C-alpha distance (Angstrom), angle and dihedral (degrees) to the residues before:
residue distance angle dihedral
X1 . . .
X2 3.78 . .
X3 3.85 120.4 .
X4 3.83 122.4 -124.3
X5 3.76 135.2 -153.9
X6 3.78 126.6 -162.3
X7 3.83 113.3 -159.1
X8 3.80 129.6 -171.4
X9 3.77 111.3 -164.4
X10 3.81 116.2 -160.6
X11 3.80 105.7 -166.6
X12 3.79 128.1 172.0
X13 3.80 95.8 -105.4
X14 3.80 102.0 23.9
X15 3.80 147.0 12.2
X16 3.76 126.3 -137.0
X17 3.80 137.5 -172.6
X18 3.80 116.9 -152.3
X19 3.79 134.7 176.5
X20 3.77 121.4 -159.4
X21 3.78 132.1 -174.4
X22 3.77 129.0 -159.6
X23 3.82 109.8 -136.0
X24 3.79 105.5 -176.7
X25 3.80 105.8 -59.2
X26 3.79 92.2 -18.6
X27 3.82 131.8 94.7
X28 3.80 115.0 -140.2
X29 3.85 122.3 -164.9
X30 3.82 105.9 -143.5
X31 3.80 102.0 168.0
X32 3.81 133.9 19.7
X33 3.85 127.1 168.6
X34 3.73 129.3 163.3
X35 3.83 138.0 -173.9
X36 3.83 126.0 -169.9
X37 3.85 121.2 -128.7
X38 3.81 130.8 -142.5
X39 3.85 109.4 -89.8
X40 3.76 125.7 -117.3
X41 3.83 99.7 24.6
X42 3.76 124.6 159.8
X43 3.84 117.8 -114.7
X44 3.82 94.9 -97.7
X45 3.82 93.7 44.3
X46 3.75 89.7 46.3
X47 3.87 92.7 54.2
X48 3.85 89.6 51.0
X49 3.79 92.1 48.2
X50 3.79 95.7 44.3
X51 3.84 95.3 47.8
X52 3.78 91.0 45.0
X53 3.84 89.8 53.0
X54 3.79 90.3 50.3
X55 3.82 89.4 51.0
X56 3.80 91.5 52.5
X57 3.81 93.6 47.9
X58 3.86 93.4 44.6
X59 3.83 91.3 49.0
X60 3.84 97.5 44.6
X61 3.83 93.9 44.4
X62 3.83 95.4 36.8
X63 3.80 92.7 -126.2
X64 3.81 119.7 172.7
X65 3.77 138.6 155.2
X66 3.78 142.6 78.3
X67 3.76 114.0 -38.7
X68 3.74 147.6 179.4
X69 3.82 115.5 -123.6
X70 3.81 117.5 -148.6
X71 3.84 114.9 -154.5
X72 3.84 121.9 -163.6
X73 3.79 125.9 -111.8
X74 3.83 95.3 -111.1
X75 3.83 89.4 68.8
X76 3.76 92.2 49.4
X77 3.77 135.0 83.1
X78 3.81 104.9 -140.5
X79 3.81 123.6 -168.4
X80 3.77 132.4 173.1
X81 3.85 114.9 -146.0
X82 3.81 136.9 -174.2
X83 3.82 112.6 -143.4
X84 3.78 132.0 171.6
X85 3.76 117.0 -90.4
X86 3.84 101.2 -118.3
X87 3.82 133.9 136.4
X88 3.81 115.3 -49.2
X89 3.80 96.4 -108.2
X90 3.86 93.6 52.4
X91 3.81 90.6 40.0
X92 3.84 90.5 56.7
X93 3.79 89.3 52.0
X94 3.80 90.6 51.3
X95 3.82 92.6 48.9
X96 3.83 90.9 49.1
X97 3.82 88.5 51.9
X98 3.79 91.7 48.8
X99 3.81 91.2 46.5
X100 3.80 90.9 56.6
X101 3.80 89.9 51.0
X102 3.79 97.6 43.9
X103 3.79 103.6 38.8
X104 3.88 107.7 84.6
X105 3.75 93.4 -147.3
X106 3.82 133.0 66.6
X107 3.81 107.1 -86.8
X108 3.81 90.1 -124.1
X109 3.80 87.9 64.3
X110 3.79 96.8 55.5
X111 3.78 140.9 47.6
X112 3.82 110.9 -134.3
X113 3.78 138.4 179.4
X114 3.80 136.9 167.5
X115 3.76 141.6 -145.2
X116 3.82 128.6 -157.1
X117 3.81 106.5 -126.8
X118 3.85 100.9 179.5
X119 3.74 144.6 -15.2
X120 3.80 136.4 -162.1
X121 3.83 94.7 -164.8
X122 3.78 92.0 -98.3
X123 3.81 103.6 53.5
X124 3.75 131.4 18.1
X125 3.83 123.5 -149.3
X126 3.77 109.5 -134.6
X127 3.79 127.2 -167.7
X128 3.78 113.4 -147.5
X129 3.80 123.5 -159.4
X130 3.78 127.1 -172.6
X131 3.83 131.3 -179.0
X132 3.76 126.9 -171.8
X133 3.82 109.8 -101.1
X134 3.72 93.7 -134.3
X135 3.77 92.9 51.9
X136 3.77 92.4 47.2
X137 3.80 90.1 48.1
X138 3.77 93.6 50.0
X139 3.81 91.9 49.6
X140 3.77 95.6 46.4
X141 3.80 95.2 44.5
X142 3.85 94.4 46.8
X143 3.76 92.0 50.2
X144 3.82 92.9 44.4
X145 3.83 88.1 59.3
X146 3.85 88.7 64.8
X147 3.82 93.4 60.3
X148 3.79 92.3 -102.2
X149 3.84 107.6 120.5
X150 3.83 112.4 -148.0
X151 3.78 110.1 -139.5
X152 3.83 98.3 166.3
X153 3.74 136.1 21.6
X154 3.77 106.3 -153.0
X155 3.83 130.6 -163.7
X156 3.81 110.7 -120.4
X157 3.87 98.0 -146.8
X158 3.84 93.9 63.7
X159 3.80 92.0 51.8
X160 3.82 93.8 64.4
X161 3.80 87.6 64.5
X162 3.75 91.9 49.3
X163 3.83 91.8 47.9
X164 3.76 94.2 51.1
X165 3.82 93.8 47.7
X166 3.85 90.4 48.1
X167 3.81 95.5 47.3
X168 3.86 94.5 44.0
X169 3.79 94.9 42.4
X170 3.75 91.2 -124.7
X171 3.80 137.7 -40.4
X172 3.83 120.3 -81.6
X173 3.81 116.9 -121.6
X174 3.78 92.4 -111.7
X175 3.77 97.1 43.0
X176 3.76 133.8 82.0
X177 3.84 126.3 -175.4
X178 3.77 127.8 -151.6
X179 3.84 102.8 -150.7
X180 3.85 111.7 -160.4
X181 3.83 120.7 -166.8
X182 3.82 108.1 -175.2
X183 3.80 105.6 -162.0
X184 3.74 133.1 174.9
X185 3.77 97.3 -93.7
X186 3.79 105.9 13.8
X187 3.79 140.6 20.1
X188 3.77 118.2 -134.4
X189 3.84 118.9 -146.2
X190 3.78 118.9 -165.1
X191 3.79 119.6 -178.2
X192 3.87 102.3 -159.3
X193 3.81 126.0 -170.9
X194 3.79 137.0 148.0
X195 3.84 89.1 -101.3
X196 3.81 95.2 56.1
X197 3.77 146.5 -61.5
X198 3.78 135.2 -95.6
X199 3.83 120.2 -162.2
X200 3.80 127.7 -162.2
X201 3.75 135.4 170.3
X202 3.81 127.8 -145.9
X203 3.78 119.4 -157.8
X204 3.80 92.6 -131.7
X205 3.79 124.2 102.5
X206 3.79 145.9 139.0
X207 3.82 91.7 -66.0
X208 3.82 88.4 68.5
X209 3.80 89.1 61.7
X210 3.86 90.8 44.8
X211 3.82 91.1 51.1
X212 3.79 91.0 48.9
X213 3.78 90.7 52.8
X214 3.76 90.9 47.2
X215 3.77 94.1 49.9
X216 3.82 93.5 48.0
X217 3.84 97.7 43.7
X218 3.74 97.8 37.0
X219 3.78 91.5 -127.4
X220 3.84 125.5 137.3
X221 3.79 114.1 -96.9
X222 3.80 92.7 -108.6
X223 3.87 91.6 55.7
X224 3.80 90.4 43.3
X225 3.85 90.5 54.0
X226 3.85 91.0 51.2
X227 3.78 91.7 47.4
X228 3.81 91.7 48.4
X229 3.82 94.2 49.8
X230 3.78 93.7 41.2
X231 3.82 94.5 48.8
X232 3.80 98.4 44.9
X233 3.80 93.2 44.6
X234 3.81 88.7 49.7
X235 3.84 93.0 -120.5
X236 3.83 88.0 118.3
X237 3.83 113.7 51.3
X238 3.82 116.2 -158.6
X239 3.83 124.0 -176.9
X240 3.81 114.5 -125.2
X241 3.78 89.1 -115.3
X242 3.86 90.1 63.6
X243 3.85 110.6 102.5
X244 3.77 89.6 -137.1
X245 3.80 90.5 60.2
X246 3.78 92.5 62.1
X247 3.81 92.0 45.1
X248 3.77 93.1 51.2
X249 3.82 93.2 47.7
X250 3.86 92.5 46.8
X251 3.81 92.2 49.5
X252 3.78 91.6 46.7
X253 3.79 93.3 53.2
X254 3.82 91.1 45.1
X255 3.79 91.0 51.9
X256 3.81 95.5 47.0
X257 3.80 90.6 47.5
X258 3.79 95.0 47.9
X259 3.84 95.0 47.2
X260 3.81 92.8 46.7
X261 3.79 90.9 49.1
X262 3.82 91.6 50.8
X263 3.82 91.6 48.3
X264 3.81 91.8 47.0
X265 3.83 90.8 53.5
X266 3.77 90.7 53.4
X267 3.77 91.3 45.0
X268 3.79 91.5 55.0
X269 3.84 89.9 51.2
X270 3.84 91.4 50.5
X271 3.78 92.8 48.1
X272 3.83 89.0 58.8
X273 3.82 86.1 64.6
X274 3.74 92.0 56.2
X275 3.79 97.7 -97.3
X276 3.85 116.5 138.0
X277 3.79 115.3 -177.7
X278 3.80 113.1 -152.2
X279 3.74 100.2 -165.2
X280 3.81 142.3 3.5
X281 3.79 124.7 -123.0
X282 3.84 112.3 -165.5
X283 3.79 133.3 -165.9
X284 3.80 141.3 150.6
X285 3.87 126.0 96.8
X286 3.82 91.1 -94.9
X287 3.81 89.2 58.5
X288 3.77 86.5 73.3
X289 3.78 92.5 73.1
X290 3.89 103.0 125.6
X291 3.75 112.1 -101.2
X292 3.80 97.9 14.1
X293 3.80 96.3 110.4
X294 3.81 92.1 47.0
X295 3.79 91.2 47.7
X296 3.84 90.7 51.4
X297 3.78 92.7 47.3
X298 3.77 93.1 51.3
X299 3.86 96.3 41.8
X300 3.81 95.6 45.1
X301 3.83 98.1 31.8
X302 3.79 92.0 -132.4
X303 3.84 131.9 119.2
X304 3.79 114.9 -105.5
X305 3.85 125.7 -141.8
X306 3.83 129.8 -178.6
X307 3.72 116.8 -120.1
X308 3.88 109.9 -113.8
X309 3.82 118.7 174.9
X310 3.78 95.5 176.9
X311 3.73 91.2 93.2
X312 3.87 91.7 68.7
X313 3.78 102.1 33.6
X314 3.83 131.6 63.9
X315 3.79 127.3 -142.3
X316 3.82 119.9 -131.7
X317 3.78 118.2 -127.4
X318 3.82 90.0 -103.0
X319 3.77 93.6 60.4
X320 3.85 122.3 88.1
X321 3.82 109.2 -131.9
X322 3.79 89.0 -156.2
X323 3.84 91.1 54.7
X324 3.84 90.8 49.9
X325 3.81 91.6 48.0
X326 3.79 90.3 54.3
X327 3.81 89.1 55.7
X328 3.80 97.7 36.7
X329 3.85 92.6 122.3
X330 3.76 92.3 56.6
X331 3.82 96.2 59.3
X332 3.80 105.0 76.8
X333 3.88 98.1 92.2
X334 3.82 90.7 38.5
X335 3.83 93.3 52.4
X336 3.79 90.4 44.9
X337 3.78 91.6 55.6
X338 3.85 93.4 41.6
X339 3.85 89.8 54.5
X340 3.78 87.6 69.9
X341 3.81 86.3 78.7
X342 3.81 88.1 68.8
X343 3.78 97.2 30.4
X344 3.82 110.8 36.8
X345 3.84 92.2 178.9
X346 3.88 90.8 59.9
X347 3.80 120.7 136.8
X348 3.77 116.2 -83.2
X349 3.83 150.0 118.3
X350 3.74 135.1 -142.6
X351 3.84 120.5 -132.5
X352 3.78 100.5 173.3
X353 3.87 113.4 126.4
X354 3.82 110.1 -107.3
X355 3.74 96.0 -130.0
X356 3.82 91.6 54.2
X357 3.78 92.4 45.1
X358 3.79 90.7 51.2
X359 3.82 93.0 48.5
X360 3.79 93.1 47.9
X361 3.79 90.4 48.7
X362 3.78 91.1 51.5
X363 3.77 92.0 49.6
X364 3.78 90.5 54.6
X365 3.84 93.0 48.5
X366 3.86 101.1 43.5
X367 3.76 94.7 93.1
X368 3.87 88.6 55.9
X369 3.81 90.3 49.4
X370 3.80 90.8 52.1
X371 3.81 92.2 49.6
X372 3.81 90.4 49.6
X373 3.77 92.6 50.8
X374 3.88 89.9 49.8
X375 3.82 90.9 52.2
X376 3.77 91.2 48.1
X377 3.79 90.8 52.2
X378 3.81 92.8 48.3
X379 3.83 98.7 45.1
X380 3.82 97.2 79.0
X381 3.83 91.0 50.4
X382 3.85 90.5 52.8
X383 3.84 90.5 50.9
X384 3.81 90.6 45.3
X385 3.80 92.6 50.0
X386 3.84 92.9 49.1
X387 3.86 93.2 49.9
X388 3.77 92.6 45.3
X389 3.79 91.3 53.1
X390 3.79 92.1 46.4
X391 3.87 92.6 51.0
X392 3.75 92.3 48.4
X393 3.79 92.2 49.8
X394 3.84 94.6 47.0
X395 3.79 92.3 47.6
X396 3.79 92.9 50.2
X397 3.80 91.2 47.2
X398 3.78 96.9 48.3
X399 3.88 92.3 47.1
X400 3.73 93.5 49.5
X401 3.89 93.0 49.5
X402 3.80 92.6 46.3
X403 3.79 97.5 49.8
X404 3.81 92.8 47.3
X405 3.87 90.1 68.3
X406 3.85 112.9 -1.0
X407 3.83 93.7 170.8
X408 3.80 93.0 55.7
X409 3.79 91.5 52.9
X410 3.79 95.1 43.9
X411 3.87 92.3 53.0
X412 3.84 91.2 59.1
X413 3.78 118.3 104.8
X414 3.80 116.3 -95.2
X415 3.77 93.1 -106.0
X416 3.81 91.7 52.1
X417 3.85 124.0 77.5
X418 3.83 91.0 -23.2
X419 3.80 88.5 132.5
X420 3.77 91.1 68.7
X421 3.84 94.8 59.7
X422 3.80 111.8 109.6
X423 3.79 93.4 -124.4
X424 3.85 96.3 53.7
X425 3.78 89.4 40.5
X426 3.83 90.7 55.7
X427 3.82 89.2 56.4
X428 3.76 90.3 51.2
X429 3.76 90.4 48.8
X430 3.84 91.3 52.9
X431 3.80 90.3 51.4
X432 3.76 92.8 50.1
X433 3.80 92.0 45.2
X434 3.80 87.7 56.1
X435 3.85 88.2 55.5
X436 3.84 88.0 47.7
X437 3.76 92.0 54.3
X438 3.80 90.8 49.4
X439 3.79 90.3 50.5
X440 3.80 92.0 46.6
X441 3.84 89.6 53.8
X442 3.79 89.9 48.6
X443 3.81 89.2 51.6
X444 3.83 90.2 49.3
X445 3.79 90.5 50.6
X446 3.83 90.5 47.5
X447 3.82 90.3 52.4
X448 3.78 90.4 54.3
X449 3.87 88.9 52.7
X450 3.83 88.9 47.0
X451 3.80 91.3 51.4
X452 3.79 90.7 52.6
X453 3.79 91.0 46.9
X454 3.81 90.7 49.9
X455 3.78 89.3 53.8
X456 3.77 91.4 52.1
X457 3.76 89.9 46.2
X458 3.81 90.7 51.1
X459 3.77 91.2 52.3
X460 3.83 92.1 47.0
X461 3.77 95.8 45.6
X462 3.84 94.0 44.5
X463 3.73 96.2 43.0
X464 3.82 105.8 40.8
X465 3.80 90.6 150.3
X466 3.79 95.6 65.6
X467 3.82 99.3 80.1
X468 3.80 91.1 44.5
X469 3.80 92.2 45.7
X470 3.80 92.5 51.1
X471 3.78 91.9 49.2
X472 3.83 91.6 47.8
X473 3.86 90.2 47.6
X474 3.80 91.2 50.7
X475 3.87 93.5 48.0
X476 3.90 90.5 50.5
X477 3.81 94.0 47.7
X478 3.81 88.9 50.5
X479 3.86 88.2 62.0
X480 3.81 88.3 67.6
X481 3.79 108.9 78.7
X482 3.86 115.0 -113.2
X483 3.80 92.7 -6.8
X484 3.81 126.1 135.8
X485 3.84 137.9 169.3
X486 3.79 113.8 -103.2
X487 3.80 98.9 177.3
X488 3.79 140.8 8.0
X489 3.78 127.4 -167.4
X490 3.78 130.2 178.0
X491 3.79 124.7 -150.1
X492 3.75 126.7 -178.5
X493 3.84 118.9 -156.4
X494 3.76 132.8 -174.2
X495 3.79 115.8 -123.5
X496 3.77 135.6 174.4
X497 3.80 119.8 -130.1
X498 3.76 135.4 -179.0
X499 3.78 118.3 -110.8
X500 3.80 92.0 -143.3
X501 3.81 144.3 5.2
X502 3.78 96.5 -103.0
X503 3.82 117.2 108.9
X504 3.88 90.3 -119.6
X505 3.79 94.5 45.7
X506 3.79 113.4 139.5
X507 3.81 118.4 -111.4
X508 3.76 124.8 -135.8
X509 3.73 134.4 -168.7
X510 3.77 118.5 -112.6
X511 3.80 139.0 169.4
X512 3.85 122.9 -112.7
X513 3.76 120.3 -159.6
X514 3.80 116.0 -146.7
X515 3.84 118.7 -171.1
X516 3.82 114.3 -161.9
X517 3.74 115.6 -162.5
X518 3.78 129.8 -173.1
X519 3.84 115.9 -154.6
X520 3.79 132.6 -171.2
X521 3.82 121.9 -147.6
X522 3.78 122.1 -161.7
X523 3.78 112.8 -141.1
X524 3.80 96.7 -158.2
X525 3.79 95.7 -172.4
X526 3.81 93.5 55.8
X527 3.83 117.9 84.8
X528 3.89 114.1 -136.1
X529 3.76 112.0 -87.9
X530 3.78 95.6 13.6
X531 3.82 126.4 122.7
X532 3.80 118.3 -119.8
X533 3.78 144.1 169.2
X534 3.80 110.7 -88.6
X535 3.80 96.9 -146.5
X536 3.88 93.8 104.5
X537 3.75 92.0 48.5
X538 3.84 92.0 47.4
X539 3.80 90.3 53.5
X540 3.83 91.9 50.0
X541 3.81 91.0 47.6
X542 3.77 92.3 49.0
X543 3.84 91.4 49.4
X544 3.80 90.4 50.2
X545 3.74 93.4 49.5
X546 3.82 92.2 48.4
X547 3.76 90.2 49.6
X548 3.78 92.3 50.3
X549 3.82 91.3 49.1
X550 3.81 89.0 59.3
X551 3.82 91.6 59.0
X552 3.81 113.2 116.7
X553 3.79 87.1 -131.8
X554 3.81 100.5 53.5
X555 3.79 120.7 86.6
X556 3.84 95.2 178.4
X557 3.76 144.8 -24.7
X558 3.83 108.6 -138.9
X559 3.81 110.0 -131.3
X560 3.85 92.7 -146.8
X561 3.80 90.5 59.1
X562 3.83 95.4 55.6
X563 3.79 106.3 104.7
X564 3.79 128.5 -179.2
X565 3.81 123.5 -162.0
X566 3.82 123.0 -166.3
X567 3.84 96.0 161.2
X568 3.84 101.8 100.7
X569 3.79 103.6 36.5
X570 3.79 116.1 4.2
X571 3.78 94.0 -163.6
X572 3.86 92.7 51.3
X573 3.84 103.2 43.2
X574 3.80 123.4 -175.1
X575 3.79 123.4 -126.1
X576 3.78 120.3 -165.5
X577 3.75 119.7 -169.9
X578 3.83 136.4 160.9
X579 3.82 124.9 -129.5
X580 3.74 114.8 -155.0
X581 3.84 106.1 -150.5
X582 3.82 121.0 -135.0
X583 3.80 114.3 -111.5
X584 3.78 93.4 -127.7
X585 3.86 89.1 55.7
X586 3.84 95.2 42.7
X587 3.77 116.8 168.2
């Protein structure tokens, strides 16, 4: 049976959902859908736009299943470390210590993982990735609502390396490849050789060109992006006399020059370490800016090739080859992750929060748990039924044989056929009936367990939003510094709502869920029992309320139900607020 891999790629300028299948030693692309995103979004706006796009694709294409989520480099903290080459257990401790010192956030606020990229026997080069826990939680929870179950959150930069190694079939001993992925917000640089890999990220991408065009033409960024794409793909034709023509050409040359200079500076630094790239492989939609490949080749004195994975993957009959060719430069990370089907030991990390991963895993297994409980409850009855039938049969047989010729059976010696006498048989029946009673009691006990399990199953199946809601709530509370939930209460109220906006619209009864939470906030600068100015606390409380209002589960937070209590411990005040849950995300 062939293995499959569902991949959701969240890139800066687009999202895609792909499904690959391993057929022997081949990789087959079975599904591939993309949707572009609005350019120049902030991180929080981008997360909302990206997860909404995934929701639309998953719903329209009816896509479900366990998936790997790829997050872009601009969301990640990326650090390269040198650690001693010791046994794996000690090395893991060293990496954890270095992570604590190199990640500029408390470790409980991020999800981090590492990958050993190379070693010379004395030192190992380790690549460290970290993603904010609240961002990872929001992404995983939003995608889980679509029916796609995130199993892994993968770092995009490391997948370029895997893609190039898979497509090229490996790197020769005397060769080294500089793999350049020019994205919308960042450019990834991977120096790949048979001895190891070094990965860097430059904060330059296609959005820089878009912003330059916007600034020089006075157009909004969205219009500037459309003009850029249309002009450089020759969809929009401008005469040379048009002022916009000169602006576009000038910004193009400036972008190409600036990017090649940044890459050349990094190349000089890597050469000092003894690395000597022999060619450049380039990908990413922004790599298609006219003249960029030529500029890189001349500035770096290296030949430039375009990344093309179609030589090593096949397309299923349901896939349009033309559609895939149009998005060829968006496939490197996807192919890198898909290659894991054929190479399980491929490079990679996992940045999914553990609590969310555990909850999603439980959701996928609960049907199996219910089936196992049902079998456990039924097994004593099956044993009981078999023994009961056997006893009835033996009793009937022995009685019929005895009464056919009683004298013959009574003349036998005591140790012969004595078991068939009615008196001895009655003793055996009593013994077996005792076993039957024990089995019956076990069955009744099992049915009690089954009843409890069915109640739990009913709650789980009828309230699938609860686990995701709690994980989302936890991730949002974590954004408020030194704040935790002390108490949570649920109240369901009946309400009457109109079925339409017309004056004569009918009104129906519905149920509203209100979740009241009480939080505590530690004001670490305030000594116990001392008075203080509440401005810092007010700012933290406001930030928490704003974060909770953005939850996909929360319809509103009534201001008149927000209560603050300083009476018991002034430096650890309580805040009580009520979350009114949306009807389409009912708990």
